[in-house]
N, C-alpha and C positions, 0 to 999 in steps of 0.2 A: 332334822333338816334345819339349816340356818339360812339367812338371806344371802350369804356368800355362795351357797349352793345353787342359787337361782340365776347366777351369771349376770348380776346387775353391775352397771358401770360404777366406778369408784366414787364419783360425786354423790350418787344416790346412796351407796353403802355408807358413806361418811355421814350423810344426813340421818339415815336410819339409826346409825350408831349413836349419834347425838341425842336422838329421841328415845334411846334405850329400847329400840325394837330388836329383839334377839331372835326369836323363832317365828316364822310366818304361820299364820292361822291356816286351817285346812283349805279355805277357799283361796287364800293367797298361794298356797303350795300348788293347788290345781290350776288356778286361772293364769297366773303370771307366765309360766312356760308356754301355755297355749296361745296367749295373746302375743308374746314375743315371737311365736312361730307364725304370726300374721293371720291367724284364723279368727273367724267370727265366733262369738260366745253367747250362748243362752244360759244365763246363770240364775239359779234359784237359791237364795240365801236370806235368812231373816236378818233383821237389824242387829248390829253389834257383833257380826262375824268377821269384820275387817274387809268387806268387799270394796270400800272406797280405795284403800291402798292397792287392792288387787287390780283395779283398772287404771288408777292414776299413775302408779309406778312405771308400768310398761310404756304408757303414752309419753311420759317425761323422758324415758330412755330413747324412744324412737325419735322424738323431736330434738334431743340433744345430739344424737349421732348423725341424723340426716342433714342434708344440705339445707341451709337456711336461705330463704329468698331475700333479695336485696331489701325490699320493703317488707317489714314484718307483717304477716297475715295470719288470720285465724285458721289454724290447721287442725285443731281438735275442739270438738263441741260436746259438752256434757250437759244434758237436759234433765232437770229434776223437778218434782212437783211443788216444793215449798221454798220460801226464802231462807228459812233457817237451815235447811239441808244444803241449799246452794252455798250459803256462807261457810258451812262446815266443810264442804268439799274444797272450797277455795282455800281455807286455812290449811287443810291437809296438803294441797298442792304446794302452797308456800313452804311447808315443812320439808316435803320430799325433794323439792327443786332448789333448795337454798344455795347449793354449791354449783348450780348450773346457771346459764344465762336465760333460762325460760321465763317468760312473762305471762301471767294469767290475770283474768279479771272475772268478777261475778256481777251479773246483772239480774235485777228482779224489779217487780212493780212495787207500788206503795211509797216510793220516794221520788224526789225530783230526778229527772233523767240526765241533767247537765253533767254532773261529775262522772257518771257512767259513760256518757258519750265522749268526754275528754279522755278517759282512760282508753277507750277503744281507738280513738284517733291517734293516740300516742304509740299504738302498735302492741298487739298481744298475740301469743301463740296458742293459748288455751282459754276458751271461754266456758264458764259455767253459768247456766241460765235457767230461769223459769220460762215456760212457753209463751205466756202473754206478752211480757216485756220484750222478749226476743223477737217475736213476730212484729211487734209495734215498731221497734227500732230498725228492723229490716225494711219495713214498709216506708219508713221515713228516709231510707237511704244511708243510714249510719253503719249498717252491718253488711259485710260481704260474706256470704256463705258458699261462695263458689270454689274455695280452696280447701274445703274440709277433707282431711284424710282419715280422721279417726272420730267416730260418732258413738256416744254412750247415751243410752236411755236408762236412767236409774229410777228405781221404785216405780216400775211401770204399772203395777196393779193399783198403786195409790193414784197415779196419774189418771187412770181411767175412772177411778172412783170419784175423782174431783172434776170430771167432765172435760178433760183436756184432749180427748180422742181426736176431735176435729183439728185442733191446733197441731197435733202430732202429724196428722195426714198432710196438712199444709206444709209443714216443715220438711217432710220427706220429699216433697216435690221441689224444694229449694236447694237441697244439698246434693253434691255429686253422687251418682250411682256407684262409681268406682271408689270404694272406701272400705275401711275395716270397721265393723259395727259390733258393739258390745251391748247386750240387752240383759238387764238385771231386774228381778222381781222377787218379792217374798213369796208369792203364790203364782201358780201357773194354770189358772182355769182356761177354758176354751177361748174366751175372748182375748186373753193375753197371748195364747199360742198363735191365734190367727194374726194378731198384730205383729208378733215376732217374725212370722213368715214373710211379711212385707218388708221387713227391715234387714233380716239376716240372710246370708248365702252359705249353705252347707255348714251350719254352726256346730260347734262342739258343745254338748249339754253338760253343765256342771251343777250338781245339787249338793248343798251343804246345809245341815240343820233345818229341815223343813219347818214351815210356820207352825205346824202342830206341836212342835216340841218347845219346851221352856228350858232355860239353862238349869243344869243340875245344881248350880251354886246359888239359886234363888229359892228361899223358903217362902211359902205362900200361906197366908192366914185369912180367914173369912169371918166377918162379923155379920150375922143376920140382925137387922134392926128395922125401925120404922123410918119413913121418909122424914117425919118431923124431928126425929132424934139424931139425925146425922151430924148436925152442927155440934151438939154436946158430945157425941161419940168421938168426933175428930179432936176436940180439945182434950178429952179424956185420954185418947191414944197418944197424942203428942207429949203429954205430961207423964203418963204411966210408963211409956217405953223410953222416955228421955231421948226423943228423936231430935238430933241436932239439926238435921237438914233432910227435907223430903221433896220429891216431885209428886204433885197431886193432880189427878185427872178429873175434869168436870165434863159433863156431856155437852153443855152449851156455854156460849160466851157470856151470857148474862149470869148464868150460874157461877161461872168462874169469878166474875166481879163480886157477886154476893158473898162467896166464900172468903174472898180477901177482906171484905168489910167486916165479916164476923171474926176473922182471925185478928184483925187489927184492934178490934174492941177488947181482945184479951192480950194486947201488947205482944202479939206474935208477928214478927217482921215477915211480910209476905207481899207478893205481887202476882198479877195475872198476865199471861201471854197468850194472845189469840189474834184472829184475823182483823179485828176492829182496832187493834192497837197500832200506833204509828211505828214504822220500822225502827226509827232511832230509839224509841222507847223500848221496843222489844230487845234490841241489842244491848241497851243499857241494863235492862233487867237480867238478861242472861249473864252478862259480865258480873253483876252484883251477886248472882246466885253462885257462879263458879268461884268467886272470891270469898264465899262464905258469909256475905253480908245479909243474905235473906235466909230465913229458916225454912220457908215453904214457897215453892214456885208452883203456881196453879196454871195448868195448861189444858187446852182442848186437844182433841186427837190430831188436828191439822198440824200441830207443833210437835207431836210425839216423836217423829223420826228425825227431826232436825236438832234435837237436844242431845248433845253428847258430852257428858260430864264425867271426868275421871273419878273413879272410886265412889260414885253415887251409890249409897247403900239402900235407901228407902224409897219405895214407890207406893202411893196410896190411890186406889181406885175409889174415889168418893161416889162416883156413878159407875155402874157396871155397863160396859158397852154391849149393844145388841148383836154385834159381830164378834164371835169368839176370837178371830184372828187379831182383832184390835187389842184384846186383852194381852195376847202374847207379845205384840209390839210394845205395848205400854210397859209391861214389867221388864221387858228387855232393855229398858233404860238403866236398870241396875244389874249387878252381877256380871259386868262386862269384863272381858279379857281375864277371866279366871278369878275375879274378885267375888266375894260373897255379897248377896243382896237379900233384901226382905221386901215382900210385896203384901200389902194389906188391901182388903176389899170390903166395902160396905154394901150389903144387899138389902134393899127395901123389898116389900112383898112382890111388886110388879117386876122385880129383877131376878126373882128366884129361878125362873126358867133360863135366864141368861147364864146363870152359874152352871146349870145342868149342861147347857150347850158347850161351855168352856171345858168342863171336865170330860165330856164326850170327845171333844176335839183333841185335847192334850193327853187323854188316857191317864189322867192324874186326878186324885182326890185332893181338894184343897182343905187344909186343916181348919176345922171350925172352932172358933173361940166361943165356948158356951157360957163361961162365967164373966159377964160384963154388965154394967149398970143399965144398958139400953137395949134389952132383948126385943126381938120382933114379936109383936102381939097382934098387929093388924093382919088381915087376910087379903090375898090378891083379889082384885075386882073381877067380876064376870064381864063378858063383852057388853051386856046390857048396862051394867053399872058404869063401865068406862064411857059408854055413849052418853049416858045421863050426866056423868061428871063433867065431861068435855063440853056438853051443851050448857050446863050451869056456869062453867068457867067462862065460856064465851059471852054469856049474858051479863055476867059481872063485869067483864072487861068492857063491854059496850056501855054499860051503865056508868062505869068509872070515867071513861072519856067524854061521855055525854054531859056528866055533871061538871067536869073540869071545863068543858067548853062554855057551859052556861054561866059558870062562876067568873069567866073572863069577860063576859059582856057587861 
């Protein structure tokens, strides 16, 4: 099947041809005809399957073919959990709609609202938004949601994980009940299905590449090591494998910043992207990484779904996530669109169980690298040891801040 077989209008086909899109992915093959048939969709697809195009292309076609109101109004709303993902979707809309007169904008928090408000007031057809800023600007009277005909909730499972459920409920009361709704999630647990029932009417269910599967094009390798040795292991890996560029995942924001400091000490160009970084900085860093100016981009999970880099080969799990689905999402940043990818994981003793959970979910054994300079020699702590360790850690922390306060007097 080609995109021509999907009965897309000529301007969209021309844009796809410019972008060298030849064959639609499975979810695009399934979803686009259903959406064009004006049906609601409940879609389950992991990151990297092409679902953004699956819902954006039909919406652009609808808005291009339909009657345009005299005053340009927001007629399509796409809501997504993170700023990075919102920006990525906006870029894709720009790409697919370049030969149409469709206008879109992206709004998100963490930056001044002035430029976003100006864009809205100039008139847009499609709005991509994160929930907080969307409701904020609506409450200020800058956004009119009364003309929405097409509503998309993307990465719904992530939305709920990040605590946006109340914002979504508020939003549903603000948009017209008569609309076409598209609901996409990497996983479909009970809470997601219940939410979808409030949004969708008689939906067609589409499932492609469930989250338990990892792309066949991604080779996975595991290093068992100690927590204190991860820094040296990372430097060893980058040099031993001659890795030109890698996306590395840290469990915490502070951890991401520490990793960057360690890498910079070894003259390895790197930067961190996470929720505490200013939006302008985050976009600058992403651009530098895409242009090949950074060897390592260190990210937390909140940024994992918004990073879409063509031909990214290497992903490193510096910390193993406690949710096995997060591991699948992380390594899904590589091996996209048929390209080959390599995923490395560093497991300290406390993370050994997480590896077992990942292998149970994916039904795959991760290849263990036995011969390396930093093998795991420590043992996992018992629950009592963990309790004592955390207690001692807290006492040291209190003593540190107490001493610092006394020294300032």
